[in-house]
C-alpha positions in Angstrom: 10.6 54.1 -102.8 13.4 55.0 -100.6 16.5 53.0 -99.5 16.3 50.4 -96.9 17.7 50.5 -93.4 20.1 47.5 -93.6 22.3 49.2 -91.0 20.3 48.7 -88.0 21.8 46.8 -84.8 22.0 43.1 -84.6 22.1 41.3 -81.4 24.5 38.4 -80.9 25.3 36.6 -77.4 28.4 35.5 -75.9 28.9 32.7 -73.3 28.1 35.1 -70.5 24.7 35.3 -71.8 24.5 39.1 -71.8 23.6 40.6 -75.1 26.2 42.0 -77.2 25.4 44.7 -80.1 27.2 44.2 -83.6 26.6 47.2 -86.0 27.3 47.6 -89.6 28.1 50.7 -91.6 28.8 51.4 -95.4 32.6 52.7 -95.9 34.0 53.8 -99.1 31.1 51.4 -100.8 32.0 48.3 -98.7 29.6 47.3 -95.8 31.8 46.7 -92.5 30.6 44.9 -89.2 31.9 45.6 -85.9 31.7 43.6 -82.9 31.0 45.6 -79.9 32.7 44.8 -76.6 30.6 42.9 -73.7 29.1 45.2 -71.0 30.1 45.4 -67.5 27.1 46.7 -65.8 29.6 48.2 -63.0 31.1 50.4 -65.5 30.1 54.0 -65.1 27.7 55.9 -67.7 30.3 57.0 -69.8 32.2 53.8 -70.2 29.1 51.8 -71.1 28.1 54.5 -73.6 31.2 54.2 -75.5 31.1 50.6 -75.1 27.8 50.0 -76.4 27.4 52.6 -79.2 30.6 52.7 -81.2 29.0 53.4 -84.6 25.9 55.4 -85.4 24.1 55.8 -88.7 26.7 56.1 -91.4 26.7 59.7 -92.8 24.5 61.1 -90.1 26.7 61.7 -87.1 30.3 60.8 -86.3 31.1 58.8 -83.0 34.4 58.2 -80.9 35.3 54.7 -80.8 37.1 54.6 -77.5 35.0 53.7 -74.3 36.9 56.5 -72.7 35.2 59.0 -74.8 31.9 58.1 -73.9 30.8 61.5 -72.5 31.7 63.2 -75.4 29.9 60.7 -77.6 26.7 61.2 -75.4 27.1 65.0 -76.1 27.6 64.4 -80.0 24.8 62.0 -80.2 22.4 63.7 -78.0 19.3 64.2 -80.4 17.1 66.2 -77.9 15.5 69.4 -79.8 12.8 72.0 -79.8 9.4 70.5 -81.5 9.3 73.5 -83.7 13.0 73.0 -84.7 12.6 69.6 -85.3 9.8 70.3 -87.6 11.6 72.9 -89.5 14.8 70.5 -89.9 12.8 67.7 -91.8 9.7 68.9 -93.4 9.3 70.4 -96.6 6.7 71.4 -99.1 5.1 68.5 -100.6 6.6 65.8 -98.2 5.3 62.6 -97.7 4.6 62.4 -93.6 3.7 59.3 -91.5 2.1 60.3 -88.3 1.7 57.4 -85.4 -1.1 56.7 -83.8 -4.9 55.2 -83.5 -7.2 57.8 -83.3 -5.2 60.1 -80.8 -3.8 57.3 -78.6 -0.2 57.3 -79.6 -0.3 60.3 -81.6 2.7 62.6 -81.5 0.6 65.6 -80.2 3.1 67.9 -79.8 4.9 67.2 -83.0 1.4 67.7 -84.9 0.9 71.0 -83.0 4.3 72.1 -84.3 3.6 70.7 -87.9 0.7 73.2 -87.8 2.5 76.0 -86.6 5.1 75.4 -89.6 4.7 76.9 -93.1 4.6 73.7 -95.0 1.9 72.5 -97.0 0.9 70.1 -100.0 1.5 67.2 -97.6 0.9 63.6 -98.0 -0.3 62.1 -94.6 0.4 58.4 -94.1 -1.9 57.9 -91.0 -4.4 55.6 -89.5 -7.1 58.6 -89.4 -7.1 62.4 -89.8 -7.5 63.1 -86.2 -10.9 64.8 -85.0 -12.6 67.8 -86.3 -10.3 71.0 -85.5 -7.9 68.7 -83.5 -4.4 67.8 -84.4 -4.4 66.3 -87.9 -8.0 67.7 -87.9 -6.4 71.2 -87.4 -3.7 70.1 -90.2 -6.5 69.7 -92.8 -8.3 72.8 -91.8 -5.2 74.9 -92.2 -5.2 73.4 -96.0 -1.9 71.7 -95.5 -2.9 68.1 -96.5 -3.2 67.3 -100.2 -3.6 63.6 -99.9 -4.1 61.1 -97.1 -3.5 57.6 -97.0 -5.1 55.6 -94.1 -7.8 53.5 -92.8 -10.4 55.2 -90.9 -11.2 58.9 -92.4 -14.8 58.5 -91.3 -13.8 59.6 -87.9 -13.4 62.9 -89.0 -16.4 64.6 -91.0 -14.3 67.4 -92.1 -12.2 64.7 -93.9 -15.0 63.2 -95.8 -16.2 66.6 -96.8 -13.0 67.9 -97.9 -12.7 64.6 -100.2 -16.1 64.9 -101.5 -15.5 68.5 -102.5 -12.3 67.5 -104.2 -10.1 69.2 -101.9 -8.5 66.1 -100.4 -7.3 63.1 -102.2 -7.9 59.9 -100.2 -6.4 56.4 -100.6 -7.9 54.0 -98.2 -6.1 50.6 -97.0 -7.6 48.1 -94.6 -6.0 48.6 -91.2 -3.9 45.4 -91.3 -2.7 46.2 -94.9 -1.9 49.5 -93.9 0.5 48.1 -91.2 2.0 45.5 -93.2 2.7 48.1 -96.2 4.5 50.2 -93.9 6.1 47.1 -92.7 7.4 46.2 -96.2 8.5 49.8 -97.0 10.8 49.3 -93.8 12.2 46.3 -94.8 12.8 47.2 -98.3 10.2 44.9 -99.8 8.9 45.2 -103.2 5.0 44.6 -101.9 3.2 41.8 -101.0 -0.2 39.8 -101.8 -3.1 39.9 -99.4 -6.6 38.5 -99.8 -8.1 41.4 -98.1 -9.8 43.6 -100.3 -10.3 41.3 -103.4 -13.9 41.4 -104.9 -14.5 45.1 -103.4 -14.0 48.7 -104.8 -10.4 48.9 -103.5 -9.3 46.1 -105.7 -10.4 48.1 -109.0 -7.4 48.7 -111.4 -4.9 46.9 -109.3 -3.1 43.5 -109.8 -4.8 40.3 -108.7 -3.2 36.9 -108.7 -4.3 33.3 -108.2 -2.2 31.6 -105.7 -3.2 28.0 -104.2 -6.8 28.5 -105.8 -7.2 31.8 -103.7 -7.4 35.5 -105.1 -5.0 37.9 -103.8 -4.6 41.3 -104.1 -0.9 43.2 -104.7 0.0 45.7 -102.5 2.9 47.9 -102.8 5.1 49.1 -99.8 4.6 52.6 -98.2 7.7 54.6 -97.5 7.7 58.5 -96.4 10.4 61.4 -96.2 9.5 61.9 -92.8 7.8 60.1 -89.8 6.6 61.8 -86.7 6.3 59.0 -83.9 5.4 58.7 -80.2 7.1 56.5 -77.8 6.8 56.3 -74.0 10.7 56.7 -72.9 14.2 57.2 -74.8 17.8 57.4 -74.1 19.9 60.1 -75.0 20.9 58.2 -78.3 17.3 57.7 -79.3 16.9 54.0 -78.3 12.9 54.0 -77.9 10.4 52.1 -75.4 6.8 52.2 -76.1 3.7 51.9 -73.7 0.9 49.5 -74.1 -1.5 50.2 -77.1 0.0 53.5 -77.7 2.7 51.6 -79.6 0.5 50.9 -82.5 1.8 52.2 -85.9 4.8 53.8 -84.5 7.4 51.3 -84.4 6.8 50.1 -88.2 7.0 53.9 -89.2 10.2 54.4 -87.7 11.7 51.9 -90.2 10.0 53.5 -93.1 10.8 56.9 -93.4 14.1 58.8 -94.4 14.0 61.1 -91.1 12.3 60.0 -87.9 11.6 62.5 -85.1 9.9 60.6 -81.8 8.1 62.4 -79.0 8.7 60.9 -75.9 7.5 61.6 -72.1 11.1 60.9 -70.5 14.7 60.9 -71.7 17.1 58.8 -69.6 20.9 58.3 -69.9 22.4 55.4 -71.9 22.2 52.1 -70.3 19.1 52.8 -68.2 16.6 51.4 -70.6 16.2 47.7 -70.6 17.6 46.2 -73.8 14.9 43.7 -73.9 12.3 46.4 -74.0 13.6 48.5 -76.6 11.6 48.4 -79.8 13.2 50.9 -82.0 16.8 51.0 -82.1 18.6 54.6 -82.0 19.9 54.1 -85.5 16.2 54.8 -87.0 16.0 58.0 -84.8 17.1 61.5 -86.1 15.4 63.7 -83.2 13.9 63.4 -79.9 11.1 65.9 -78.7 9.7 65.9 -75.1 5.9 65.6 -74.7 4.2 68.9 -74.1 0.8 67.8 -75.1 -1.0 64.8 -73.8 -4.6 63.3 -74.0 
């Protein structure tokens, strides 16, 4: 299991009613907290950049702490890259990869195509399903890149059923709610959870079952990954993400449960243009941004 993400932003409020961000970072083995200044909406974009984001993820990128250095900070933290370059930067043979999406809705199609062009294989893919025959993760499977799949709905792709029956694909089947909660638990740094779902079925064979309050529960371990490829609607240059409708699905929880996160988006705006109340994934979780080139 990988380390937790306890350095995500926390939102506080002042008497003005406007949100104030407080960020934490680990320095010399000690965790420090910095209260960031209030944001004046009349400030120019560069000043707002410096005022809002004084700290980024420790050990990844350094950021200036003077509001006057906002423009330089935005350049330093601009995460937009080419999709093939992003995949090459984060993936490796044998990696565990989370891929967002429910079917092809909310799937990072551009990134999956880049994955299919990459040389990497022997992958464990954590995703609701493995796409459709010959399309996106379905093509990844046909290319022989997937060794193991963890998900809920593999029968949408007959190639996945056939590969498992022939011993070419190891499958771990999880009920959909259990899959989502296992990913959330991984991102939260939890050791697992108990669920009544699956008790008395083949999914419970060989696994821990406990009686709690007169009811049987199945223990589920958390899920984490080396890499998450996710899909969002909009981002700012720092990587704060806003999702669109049901395309949100598994993407936000996957962003918290992986060591490296690449987000595919439709649009990238300047820092300060996104409504803070709509941001579901803070920029601290996002390593790279890719503009969508392929859509349904």
